[in-house]
C-alpha positions as CSV (number, residue, x, y, z in Angstrom):
1,M,-32.7,-35.7,44.4
2,H,-33.5,-36.8,40.7
3,C,-34.1,-33.9,38.3
4,N,-34.0,-33.4,34.3
5,W,-32.2,-30.9,32.8
6,R,-32.9,-29.3,28.9
7,W,-30.3,-27.5,27.9
8,A,-31.4,-24.4,26.5
9,R,-31.0,-23.8,22.7
10,K,-27.8,-21.0,23.0
11,S,-25.5,-20.6,25.2
12,L,-23.6,-17.4,26.3
13,K,-19.6,-17.2,26.3
14,R,-18.0,-14.7,27.8
15,P,-15.1,-13.4,26.3
16,C,-11.8,-14.5,28.3
17,S,-10.8,-12.9,31.3
18,E,-8.4,-12.4,34.4
19,A,-9.7,-14.5,37.7
20,L,-8.2,-15.5,41.1
21,R,-7.7,-19.0,42.2
22,D,-8.1,-19.7,45.4
23,N,-4.4,-19.3,46.5
24,G,-4.7,-15.8,45.0
25,E,-2.7,-16.4,41.7
26,L,-3.6,-15.2,38.9
27,F,-5.1,-17.4,35.3
28,L,-6.6,-16.9,32.5
29,A,-10.5,-17.9,32.1
30,H,-13.0,-18.7,29.7
31,T,-16.7,-18.8,30.9
32,W,-19.3,-20.4,29.4
33,F,-23.2,-20.0,30.5
34,S,-26.4,-21.8,30.3
35,T,-29.8,-22.0,31.3
36,Y,-31.3,-25.3,31.3
37,A,-34.8,-26.1,33.2
38,A,-34.7,-28.6,36.4
39,A,-37.6,-29.7,38.6
40,Q,-37.0,-26.7,41.6
41,G,-37.0,-24.0,38.0
42,P,-35.2,-22.4,36.3
43,R,-31.0,-22.6,36.4
44,L,-28.5,-21.1,35.3
45,A,-25.1,-23.3,34.9
46,A,-21.4,-21.3,34.4
47,I,-18.4,-23.5,33.6
48,V,-15.0,-22.1,33.9
49,G,-11.9,-23.0,32.0
50,D,-8.3,-22.3,33.2
51,S,-6.5,-21.4,29.8
52,S,-3.3,-19.6,31.3
53,E,-1.0,-22.8,30.3
54,E,-2.7,-22.9,26.8
55,M,-1.8,-19.4,26.5
56,K,1.8,-19.7,27.8
57,D,2.3,-22.1,25.6
58,R,1.0,-19.8,22.5
59,E,2.8,-16.7,23.6
60,E,6.6,-18.6,23.9
61,Q,6.1,-20.5,20.5
62,N,5.1,-17.0,18.6
63,L,8.3,-15.4,19.9
64,R,10.4,-18.6,19.2
65,E,9.4,-18.6,15.5
66,L,9.1,-14.8,15.1
67,L,13.1,-15.0,16.6
68,E,13.6,-18.3,13.9
69,Y,12.1,-16.4,10.9
70,N,14.0,-13.3,11.4
71,R,17.5,-15.1,12.1
72,I,16.4,-16.8,8.4
73,T,15.9,-13.7,6.8
74,A,19.3,-11.7,8.4
75,A,21.2,-14.4,7.4
76,A,20.2,-14.3,3.8
77,L,20.0,-10.5,3.3
78,S,23.5,-10.7,5.4
79,H,24.5,-13.0,2.9
80,E,23.4,-11.1,0.0
81,V,25.5,-8.0,1.3
82,R,28.7,-9.9,1.4
83,N,28.1,-11.1,-2.0
84,A,27.8,-7.5,-3.0
85,C,30.5,-6.6,-1.2
86,A,32.9,-8.8,-2.6
87,A,31.9,-7.5,-6.0
88,L,32.7,-4.3,-5.4
89,K,36.0,-4.8,-3.6
90,I,37.7,-6.5,-6.9
91,L,36.1,-3.3,-8.9
92,A,37.8,-1.4,-6.6
93,G,40.9,-3.0,-6.6
94,H,41.3,-2.8,-10.8
95,L,40.4,0.9,-10.5
96,D,43.5,0.8,-8.0
97,E,45.5,-0.8,-10.7
98,K,44.1,1.2,-13.9
99,R,44.3,4.5,-12.2
100,H,47.1,4.2,-9.0
101,L,44.2,5.7,-6.7
102,A,45.5,4.3,-3.4
103,G,46.4,7.9,-2.6
104,D,43.3,9.4,-3.3
105,G,41.2,10.1,0.1
106,D,37.5,9.9,-1.8
107,Y,38.5,6.3,-3.1
108,Q,39.9,5.2,0.2
109,A,36.5,6.6,2.1
110,L,34.7,4.6,-0.5
111,V,37.0,1.7,0.0
112,T,36.4,1.7,3.7
113,L,32.8,1.8,3.2
114,V,32.9,-1.5,1.7
115,N,34.9,-2.9,4.0
116,G,32.3,-2.2,6.7
117,L,29.2,-3.2,5.0
118,E,31.2,-7.0,4.9
119,S,30.8,-7.0,9.0
120,V,27.3,-5.5,9.2
121,A,24.4,-8.2,9.2
122,A,21.1,-6.1,10.0
123,I,17.3,-6.7,9.5
124,S,14.9,-4.7,9.0
125,L,11.4,-4.7,10.7
126,K,8.8,-3.2,8.0
127,A,6.2,-1.1,10.2
128,R,3.2,-2.7,11.5
129,A,0.6,-2.0,9.6
130,E,-2.3,0.5,11.1
131,G,-5.0,-1.9,10.9
132,T,-3.0,-4.3,13.9
133,L,-3.1,-1.3,16.1
134,D,-5.7,-1.0,18.5
135,H,-5.9,0.9,22.1
136,M,-4.6,-2.0,24.2
137,S,-5.1,-1.9,28.6
138,I,-1.6,-1.9,30.4
139,E,-3.4,-3.8,33.2
140,T,-4.5,-6.9,31.0
141,L,-1.5,-6.7,28.7
142,L,0.6,-7.3,32.7
143,N,-1.9,-9.4,33.6
144,N,-1.2,-11.4,30.6
145,L,2.4,-11.6,31.3
146,R,2.2,-12.1,34.4
147,I,0.1,-15.7,33.4
148,I,3.3,-16.4,31.1
149,V,6.1,-16.1,33.3
150,D,5.3,-15.9,37.0
151,A,5.2,-20.1,37.3
152,E,8.1,-20.6,36.0
153,W,9.8,-17.7,38.2
154,R,8.5,-19.2,41.2
155,D,9.7,-23.2,40.2
156,M,12.7,-21.5,40.3
157,G,12.5,-19.4,43.3
158,G,12.3,-15.8,42.9
159,T,9.9,-13.5,43.1
160,T,8.3,-10.9,40.5
161,Y,6.6,-7.8,41.9
162,W,3.9,-6.1,39.5
163,P,2.0,-3.0,39.7
164,S,-1.0,-1.8,41.6
165,N,-1.4,1.4,39.2
166,A,-1.7,0.3,35.9
167,E,-5.9,0.5,36.3
168,G,-7.7,2.6,33.7
169,V,-4.4,2.9,31.5
170,T,-4.8,2.4,28.1
171,V,-2.2,3.0,25.0
172,F,-1.9,2.6,21.3
173,A,0.0,-0.3,20.2
174,D,-0.3,-3.9,18.3
175,P,-1.5,-5.9,21.6
176,H,0.1,-8.4,20.3
177,G,3.2,-7.5,19.4
178,L,3.5,-5.3,22.7
179,L,2.9,-8.6,24.7
180,Q,5.9,-10.3,22.7
181,A,8.3,-7.6,23.2
182,M,8.0,-7.5,27.2
183,L,7.8,-10.7,26.9
184,N,11.4,-11.4,25.9
185,L,12.5,-9.1,28.2
186,A,11.2,-11.1,31.1
187,Q,12.5,-13.9,29.5
188,N,15.7,-12.0,29.5
189,S,15.4,-11.3,33.0
190,L,14.6,-14.7,33.9
191,R,17.9,-16.2,32.2
192,A,19.9,-13.8,33.9
193,V,19.3,-14.0,37.1
194,R,19.0,-18.3,36.9
195,E,22.8,-18.5,38.6
196,C,21.8,-15.7,41.3
197,E,21.2,-16.1,45.1
198,R,18.5,-13.4,44.9
199,K,16.1,-13.2,41.9
200,E,13.6,-10.7,41.2
201,L,11.5,-9.6,38.5
202,R,9.9,-6.3,39.3
203,I,8.1,-3.6,36.8
204,V,6.9,-0.9,37.6
205,V,4.8,2.1,35.4
206,H,5.1,5.7,35.2
207,N,2.7,8.1,33.4
208,I,4.9,10.9,32.4
209,D,3.7,13.8,30.1
210,G,1.3,11.6,27.8
211,R,3.3,8.4,28.0
212,V,3.4,5.3,29.7
213,L,6.8,4.1,30.8
214,I,6.8,0.3,32.1
215,R,10.9,-0.1,33.7
216,V,11.7,-4.0,33.2
217,T,14.5,-4.6,36.2
218,D,15.8,-7.5,37.5
219,S,18.4,-8.7,40.3
220,G,21.0,-10.6,37.6
221,V,24.9,-8.8,37.1
222,G,24.3,-6.6,34.6
223,M,25.4,-5.5,31.2
224,S,28.6,-5.7,30.2
225,A,28.5,-4.0,26.9
226,P,25.2,-2.1,27.3
227,D,26.3,-0.1,23.5
228,Q,26.2,-3.8,21.9
229,L,22.4,-4.8,23.0
230,F,20.4,-3.5,19.8
231,R,22.7,-4.4,17.6
232,P,21.7,-7.2,15.2
233,F,23.0,-10.9,16.2
234,H,24.8,-9.7,19.1
235,P,24.6,-12.1,22.0
236,G,23.7,-10.1,25.1
237,M,21.1,-11.5,27.2
238,D,18.9,-13.3,25.3
239,G,21.4,-15.3,22.9
240,T,20.2,-15.4,20.2
241,G,21.3,-11.9,19.2
242,L,18.1,-10.3,17.6
243,G,15.5,-10.5,20.8
244,L,16.2,-6.7,21.8
245,Y,16.8,-5.8,18.3
246,I,13.5,-7.2,16.9
247,S,11.2,-6.0,20.2
248,R,13.0,-2.7,19.7
249,A,12.1,-2.9,16.2
250,M,8.3,-3.7,17.1
251,I,7.8,-1.1,19.4
252,R,9.2,1.9,17.7
253,S,6.4,0.3,14.7
254,F,3.9,1.9,16.7
255,G,5.8,4.8,18.0
256,G,7.0,3.8,21.0
257,E,10.7,3.1,22.4
258,L,12.7,0.7,24.1
259,R,16.3,2.0,25.5
260,Y,18.3,0.1,28.7
261,E,18.6,2.4,31.7
262,P,22.1,1.9,33.0
263,G,22.6,2.7,36.7
264,G,21.9,0.9,40.4
265,D,21.7,-3.1,40.4
266,G,21.1,-5.7,38.0
267,T,19.6,-4.8,34.5
268,C,16.4,-2.4,33.7
269,F,14.7,-1.8,30.4
270,V,11.9,0.7,29.9
271,V,9.1,0.4,27.2
272,E,7.8,4.0,26.7
273,L,4.4,3.8,25.0
274,Q,1.8,6.8,23.9
275,M,-0.9,6.9,26.4
276,V,-4.9,7.1,24.4
């Protein structure tokens, strides 16, 4: 039957939300609604677009840019520290020659500090501006993370487990920064299990005394030097030496905490946040 469509002057775009495919997979949906007139009377049309790949590519690119930016910043800062230490060592040598301070305890302590600074390469992230903080739904956070990482785990033959008790749980955080930190943990886990027979990522949410604990656990071989994990330039799991350092600094900038939890199989990190 032929009918003439007349689109309304205004259409309504619904904010992005999570939806399910026929096979049960979660995806990020953008939906547009518009009314039109047909021979049968007024009609409502809906267009649903899948933005999952766009979101995945955007967040992974943001993470790469963040790590690269901080790598450059850290290298520049490290260079300046080394230059300052070299000058201090020259001055210390001159003082020793003039004052014969080799046996003085305070002088030796100062020299030790200067030598220690030569091996330090540290960066500090400025705390996030208050304007970037907002109420963040843990369910939305984990749904977004799932959209980004699930396909790669599935392609590798891995399994991901997601909590069912995150609905209604809200924290005060920088939504973008928190997602970036969680993405970094998930990508670390992906690299950790790639050569393992059992490839699992398990995320669990606990509510304890007004705090939200998100446990991210994988089935990898575990950590050989956990005490070095959050030191800048330590390769660790992320391969860059900066990912975990940056992630923890980011989470701390809005009052949270990121820590390694020893014990058990594989590797477990805990993200602790203040509940709203």
